C-alpha positions as CSV (number, residue, x, y, z in Angstrom):
1,X,-103.5,59.5,-14.5
2,X,-103.5,62.4,-12.1
3,X,-99.8,62.0,-11.6
4,X,-99.6,63.6,-15.1
5,X,-101.5,66.6,-13.8
6,X,-98.9,66.9,-11.0
7,X,-96.0,67.0,-13.5
8,X,-97.8,69.4,-15.8
9,X,-98.7,72.1,-13.3
10,X,-95.6,71.6,-11.0
11,X,-93.4,72.6,-13.9
12,X,-95.9,75.4,-14.9
13,X,-95.4,77.1,-11.5
14,X,-91.6,77.3,-11.9
15,X,-90.8,77.8,-15.6
16,X,-90.1,81.1,-17.4
17,X,-92.9,82.5,-19.7
18,X,-91.2,83.3,-23.0
19,X,-92.9,81.5,-25.9
20,X,-93.4,78.4,-23.7
21,X,-95.9,75.6,-23.9
22,X,-97.3,73.2,-21.3
23,X,-99.8,70.4,-21.4
24,X,-102.4,70.0,-18.6
25,X,-104.5,66.9,-17.8
26,X,-108.2,67.0,-16.5
27,X,-109.0,67.7,-12.9
28,X,-112.3,65.9,-13.5
29,X,-114.4,64.4,-16.3
30,X,-117.7,62.5,-16.6
31,X,-120.8,62.1,-18.9
32,X,-124.5,62.2,-18.2
33,X,-127.7,61.0,-19.9
34,X,-130.5,63.7,-19.9
35,X,-133.3,62.7,-17.6
36,X,-131.3,59.8,-16.1
37,X,-130.4,60.1,-12.4
38,X,-127.3,57.8,-12.7
39,X,-123.9,59.2,-12.1
40,X,-121.1,58.1,-14.5
41,X,-118.3,60.0,-12.8
42,X,-116.2,56.8,-12.3
43,X,-116.5,55.5,-15.9
44,X,-113.3,54.8,-17.9
45,X,-114.8,56.4,-21.0
46,X,-116.7,59.6,-21.8
47,X,-119.7,58.4,-23.8
48,X,-121.2,61.0,-26.2
49,X,-124.4,60.5,-28.3
50,X,-125.6,57.2,-27.0
51,X,-129.1,57.9,-25.4
52,X,-128.3,61.6,-26.1
53,X,-125.4,61.5,-23.6
54,X,-123.2,64.6,-23.1
55,X,-119.5,64.6,-22.1
56,X,-117.9,66.9,-19.6
57,X,-114.1,67.7,-19.1
58,X,-112.6,70.3,-16.8
59,X,-109.0,71.5,-16.3
60,X,-107.8,73.3,-13.1
61,X,-106.2,76.7,-14.2
62,X,-105.5,77.9,-10.6
63,X,-101.7,77.8,-10.9
64,X,-101.8,79.3,-14.4
65,X,-103.9,82.3,-13.3
66,X,-101.4,83.1,-10.6
67,X,-98.6,83.6,-13.1
68,X,-100.2,84.6,-16.4
69,X,-102.9,86.8,-17.8
70,X,-105.4,86.2,-20.6
71,X,-103.3,88.3,-23.0
72,X,-100.3,86.1,-22.5
73,X,-102.1,83.0,-23.9
74,X,-101.0,82.7,-27.5
75,X,-102.6,79.4,-28.2
76,X,-104.6,76.7,-26.3
77,X,-105.4,73.3,-27.9
78,X,-107.9,70.8,-26.5
79,X,-107.1,67.2,-27.5
80,X,-109.5,64.2,-27.1
81,X,-108.7,60.5,-27.7
82,X,-111.5,58.7,-29.7
83,X,-111.3,55.1,-28.4
84,X,-114.7,53.7,-29.8
85,X,-117.0,54.6,-32.7
86,X,-120.5,53.2,-32.4
87,X,-122.0,55.4,-35.1
88,X,-119.8,57.8,-37.0
89,X,-120.8,61.4,-37.4
90,X,-119.8,64.8,-35.9
91,X,-119.5,66.4,-32.4
92,X,-119.7,70.0,-31.1
93,X,-117.6,71.4,-28.2
94,X,-118.9,74.3,-26.1
95,X,-117.8,75.7,-22.8
96,X,-120.0,74.9,-19.8
97,X,-121.9,78.0,-18.7
98,X,-120.2,80.0,-15.9
99,X,-123.4,79.7,-13.9
100,X,-123.6,75.9,-13.9
101,X,-120.8,74.2,-12.0
102,X,-120.6,70.4,-11.7
103,X,-118.8,67.7,-9.8
104,X,-117.8,64.3,-11.4
105,X,-118.9,62.5,-8.2
106,X,-122.5,63.8,-8.3
107,X,-123.4,65.1,-11.8
108,X,-126.3,63.2,-13.6
109,X,-129.0,63.7,-16.1
110,X,-131.1,65.7,-13.7
111,X,-128.4,68.2,-13.0
112,X,-128.9,71.7,-14.5
113,X,-125.9,71.9,-17.0
114,X,-126.1,74.4,-19.8
115,X,-123.7,75.4,-22.6
116,X,-121.7,78.6,-22.5
117,X,-119.9,79.8,-25.7
118,X,-119.2,77.7,-28.8
119,X,-115.6,76.3,-29.1
120,X,-115.8,74.1,-32.2
121,X,-118.6,72.7,-34.4
122,X,-119.1,69.7,-36.7
123,X,-115.9,67.9,-35.8
124,X,-115.9,64.6,-37.7
125,X,-115.6,61.4,-35.5
126,X,-115.3,58.3,-37.7
127,X,-112.1,56.3,-36.8
128,X,-111.5,54.7,-33.4
129,X,-108.1,55.1,-31.7
130,X,-107.4,58.5,-33.1
131,X,-106.8,61.9,-31.6
132,X,-109.2,64.9,-32.1
133,X,-107.6,68.3,-31.6
134,X,-109.3,71.7,-31.6
135,X,-108.5,75.4,-30.9
136,X,-109.6,76.4,-27.4
137,X,-107.6,79.7,-27.2
138,X,-110.7,82.0,-26.7
139,X,-112.1,79.7,-24.0
140,X,-108.9,79.7,-21.9
141,X,-108.4,83.5,-22.3
142,X,-112.0,84.0,-21.1
143,X,-111.5,81.8,-18.0
144,X,-108.3,83.7,-17.1
145,X,-110.0,87.1,-17.7
146,X,-113.1,86.3,-15.5
147,X,-112.3,84.6,-12.2
148,X,-114.6,81.7,-11.3
149,X,-116.0,81.3,-14.9
150,X,-114.1,78.0,-15.6
151,X,-116.6,75.1,-15.6
152,X,-114.8,73.2,-18.3
153,X,-115.9,71.9,-21.7
154,X,-119.2,70.2,-22.9
155,X,-119.0,67.6,-25.7
156,X,-122.3,67.1,-27.7
157,X,-123.0,64.7,-30.5
158,X,-124.9,65.4,-33.7
159,X,-128.1,63.4,-34.3
160,X,-127.2,59.7,-35.0
161,X,-123.6,60.0,-33.7
162,X,-122.4,57.6,-30.9
163,X,-118.8,57.6,-29.8
164,X,-116.6,57.3,-26.7
165,X,-113.5,59.2,-25.6
166,X,-110.8,58.1,-23.0
167,X,-111.4,59.4,-19.4
168,X,-108.8,60.0,-16.8
169,X,-109.6,56.6,-15.3
170,X,-108.9,54.6,-18.5
171,X,-106.0,52.1,-17.9
172,X,-106.3,50.4,-21.2
173,X,-105.4,53.0,-23.9
174,X,-104.6,55.6,-21.2
175,X,-105.1,58.7,-23.3
176,X,-107.2,61.2,-21.2
177,X,-108.0,64.6,-22.6
178,X,-105.2,67.2,-22.6
179,X,-105.1,71.0,-22.8
180,X,-101.9,72.4,-24.3
181,X,-101.3,76.1,-23.5
182,X,-98.6,78.3,-25.2
183,X,-97.7,81.4,-23.2
184,X,-95.7,84.5,-24.3
185,X,-94.0,87.2,-22.2
186,X,-91.0,89.5,-22.4
187,X,-88.2,89.2,-19.9
188,X,-87.2,92.2,-17.6
189,X,-85.5,95.2,-19.2
190,X,-81.7,95.2,-19.1
191,X,-79.8,97.8,-17.1
192,X,-79.4,101.3,-18.6
193,X,-76.0,101.7,-20.3
194,X,-73.7,104.6,-19.2
195,X,-74.3,108.1,-20.7
196,X,-72.1,108.8,-23.8
197,X,-69.6,111.6,-23.9
198,X,-70.9,115.1,-24.7
199,X,-70.5,116.1,-28.4
200,X,-68.9,119.3,-29.6
201,X,-71.0,122.5,-29.3
202,X,-72.9,123.5,-32.5
203,X,-72.8,127.0,-34.1
204,X,-74.6,129.9,-32.4
205,X,-78.2,130.1,-33.5
206,X,-79.8,133.3,-34.9
207,X,-80.8,136.0,-32.4
208,X,-84.2,135.7,-30.8
209,X,-86.9,138.3,-31.3
210,X,-86.5,141.7,-29.7
211,X,-88.1,141.9,-26.2
212,X,-90.8,144.4,-25.4
213,X,-89.7,148.0,-24.7
214,X,-89.3,149.1,-21.1
215,X,-91.9,151.6,-19.9
216,X,-89.2,153.5,-18.0
217,X,-87.7,155.8,-20.5
218,X,-84.1,157.0,-19.8
219,X,-82.8,160.3,-20.9
220,X,-82.3,160.5,-24.6
221,X,-78.7,160.2,-25.6
222,X,-77.1,162.0,-28.5
223,X,-77.8,160.6,-31.9
224,X,-74.8,158.7,-33.1
225,X,-73.6,158.6,-36.7
226,X,-75.0,155.8,-38.9
227,X,-72.4,153.2,-39.6
228,X,-72.4,151.2,-42.8
229,X,-74.6,148.1,-42.9
230,X,-72.5,144.9,-42.7
231,X,-73.0,142.0,-45.1
232,X,-74.7,138.8,-44.0
233,X,-72.2,136.3,-42.8
234,X,-72.2,132.7,-44.2
235,X,-74.0,130.0,-42.2
236,X,-71.6,127.9,-40.2
237,X,-71.4,124.1,-40.7
238,X,-73.6,121.8,-38.6
239,X,-71.9,120.3,-35.6
240,X,-71.1,116.6,-35.6
241,X,-73.4,114.2,-33.8
242,X,-72.3,113.4,-30.3
243,X,-70.9,109.9,-29.6
244,X,-73.3,107.4,-28.1
245,X,-71.9,105.4,-25.2
246,X,-71.7,101.6,-25.4
247,X,-74.7,99.6,-24.3
248,X,-74.5,98.2,-20.7
249,X,-73.8,94.5,-20.3
250,X,-76.7,92.2,-19.5
251,X,-76.9,91.3,-15.9
252,X,-76.2,87.7,-14.8
253,X,-79.2,85.3,-14.4
254,X,-80.2,85.0,-10.8
255,X,-80.2,81.6,-9.1
256,X,-83.3,79.4,-9.5
257,X,-85.8,79.8,-6.7
258,X,-86.7,76.9,-4.4
259,X,-89.3,74.5,-5.6
260,X,-92.7,75.8,-4.5
261,X,-95.5,73.7,-3.1
262,X,-97.4,71.8,-5.8
263,X,-100.7,73.3,-4.7
264,X,-102.4,72.9,-8.1
265,X,-100.8,69.6,-8.9
266,X,-102.1,67.9,-5.8
267,X,-105.2,68.6,-3.7
268,X,-105.0,68.6,0.0
269,X,-104.4,64.9,0.1
270,X,-100.7,65.3,-0.5
271,X,-97.9,63.7,1.6
272,X,-94.1,63.8,1.2
273,X,-92.4,60.5,1.9
274,X,-88.8,60.6,3.1
275,X,-88.5,57.2,4.9
276,X,-90.0,53.7,4.7
277,X,-93.8,54.0,4.9
278,X,-96.8,51.7,5.2
279,X,-99.9,53.2,3.6
280,X,-103.2,52.8,5.6
281,X,-106.1,50.8,4.1
282,X,-108.3,53.8,4.7
283,X,-106.2,56.1,2.6
284,X,-108.3,56.1,-0.6
285,X,-106.9,59.0,-2.8
286,X,-103.5,60.5,-1.9
287,X,-100.7,61.8,-4.0
288,X,-97.2,61.1,-2.6
289,X,-94.2,63.1,-3.4
290,X,-90.8,61.3,-2.9
291,X,-88.4,64.2,-2.7
292,X,-84.8,62.9,-2.8
293,X,-85.7,59.6,-1.1
294,X,-82.9,57.6,0.5
295,X,-81.5,54.5,-1.2
296,X,-83.5,51.4,-0.4
297,X,-86.7,53.3,0.4
298,X,-89.6,50.8,0.8
299,X,-93.3,51.7,0.4
300,X,-96.0,49.2,1.4
301,X,-99.3,49.8,-0.5
302,X,-102.8,49.1,1.1
303,X,-104.8,45.9,0.9
304,X,-107.2,45.5,-1.9
305,X,-109.8,44.6,0.8
306,X,-109.8,44.4,4.6
307,X,-112.3,42.2,6.4
308,X,-114.5,42.0,3.3
309,X,-114.5,45.8,2.6
310,X,-113.7,46.5,-1.0
311,X,-111.7,49.6,-1.9
312,X,-113.0,50.0,-5.5
313,X,-111.4,52.9,-7.4
314,X,-108.7,53.7,-4.8
315,X,-106.1,55.9,-6.4
316,X,-102.6,56.4,-5.1
317,X,-100.0,58.3,-7.1
318,X,-96.3,58.4,-6.4
319,X,-93.7,60.8,-7.7
320,X,-90.0,60.2,-7.4
321,X,-88.7,63.8,-7.5
322,X,-85.0,64.5,-8.3
323,X,-84.0,61.1,-7.1
324,X,-81.2,58.8,-8.2
325,X,-82.7,55.8,-6.3
326,X,-85.8,53.8,-7.2
327,X,-88.3,53.1,-4.4
328,X,-89.5,49.6,-3.8
329,X,-93.3,48.9,-3.6
330,X,-94.5,46.0,-1.5
331,X,-98.0,44.5,-1.1
332,X,-99.7,43.5,2.1
333,X,-100.9,39.9,2.9
334,X,-101.6,37.9,-0.2
335,X,-102.7,40.7,-2.4
336,X,-101.2,40.6,-5.9
337,X,-100.6,43.4,-8.3
338,X,-100.0,43.4,-12.1
339,X,-97.2,45.5,-13.5
340,X,-98.7,47.8,-16.2
341,X,-95.3,49.0,-17.2
342,X,-94.2,45.8,-18.9
343,X,-97.5,44.0,-18.9
344,X,-95.8,40.8,-18.0
345,X,-95.1,40.4,-14.2
346,X,-97.5,39.3,-11.5
347,X,-96.0,39.9,-8.1
348,X,-96.8,39.0,-4.5
349,X,-94.1,40.6,-2.4
350,X,-92.4,43.7,-3.8
351,X,-91.8,45.6,-7.0
352,X,-89.3,48.3,-7.8
353,X,-89.1,50.5,-11.0
354,X,-87.1,49.3,-13.9
355,X,-85.1,51.6,-16.2
356,X,-85.3,55.2,-14.8
357,X,-86.2,57.9,-17.2
358,X,-88.1,61.2,-17.6
359,X,-91.8,60.6,-17.5
360,X,-91.5,56.8,-17.2
361,X,-94.4,55.6,-15.2
362,X,-95.3,52.3,-13.4
363,X,-98.9,51.3,-12.7
364,X,-100.3,48.5,-10.5
365,X,-103.8,47.1,-10.3
366,X,-105.2,44.5,-7.9
367,X,-105.5,41.1,-9.6
368,X,-106.8,38.9,-6.8
369,X,-110.3,37.4,-6.6
370,X,-111.9,40.8,-6.1
371,X,-112.0,41.3,-9.9
372,X,-112.1,45.0,-10.9
373,X,-112.3,46.1,-7.2
374,X,-109.2,47.1,-5.4
375,X,-106.3,49.5,-5.6
376,X,-104.7,51.1,-8.7
377,X,-101.6,53.1,-8.4
378,X,-99.1,55.0,-10.6
379,X,-95.5,55.9,-9.9
380,X,-93.6,58.4,-12.0
381,X,-89.8,59.2,-12.1
382,X,-89.7,63.0,-12.8
383,X,-86.0,63.5,-13.2
């Protein structure tokens, strides 16, 4: 699922911000039962209400905060997928307090998690396999306005309600929570047009007030004869308005910048593959970017186990970026993988993607005698 996070924020770092929307996927999710020390950070569902359990979902806004401010967030929508209804009722969604951070690998019912601000209340949950959407604009604006305050959302059930939502590890219905953000911004001002031609001079205005008399008196001249008083002249017509010069032409759009590093898409476990590669068994959670891979590129995935060591929950994500060639994935030893794209092929040697298309993904899960233990992977053709 985290390959979807990669696509979401990788595009976010490069796209213009003029009435533009982007969907993000969780950086982590979990649930806990108050007073119970068990960690449920690897569960495929977020259970809410059963034994008073509380759901947690967080989205990484690091890349967004680098290019946008709170005032540029026009709309933010949180969407959850309801995959099971044990007892219908309602749920409330709050932010997690800025003072109580959590980690999906360690959070439990003895952790001190407290609610922050109210996001939505009394949301009905009665039909399984449906989406639940709510306005989270104020929450996202608050997180962007106050650095370090984003500890995600808290989902609480009303008394008697018991439901489950898809987590980022769900490979069945595969609908993790999403956060869709609409940004707005104005583009740069165009160049100033040339100054228009000067219009004709208007009529002479009336004389200003008489200045103060000089203190240096000259000799008195002889008194002249009084001439007749002239009549008041007619007021002249108002001069025409000067001509405005034509507006300057809009400058040409500059070339697109180079693709920046996907720092928010992938954590530090990110590797670019440009040639045939065998992935080590000890590599348990790496995101691979295949940037223009050569034709015939082969990638060998890790064993599901090695000398009896189970690799439960191993996550490997592949992106084929700007490529016209599909990579080929091969297994090691006798490990077998099931093709989640077509739900029909069990393979023992190699697998390469089928029809190439935007956002088309391939998933694999280990199907040998190890049961649910082993490796799961996803591969995504971006362009």
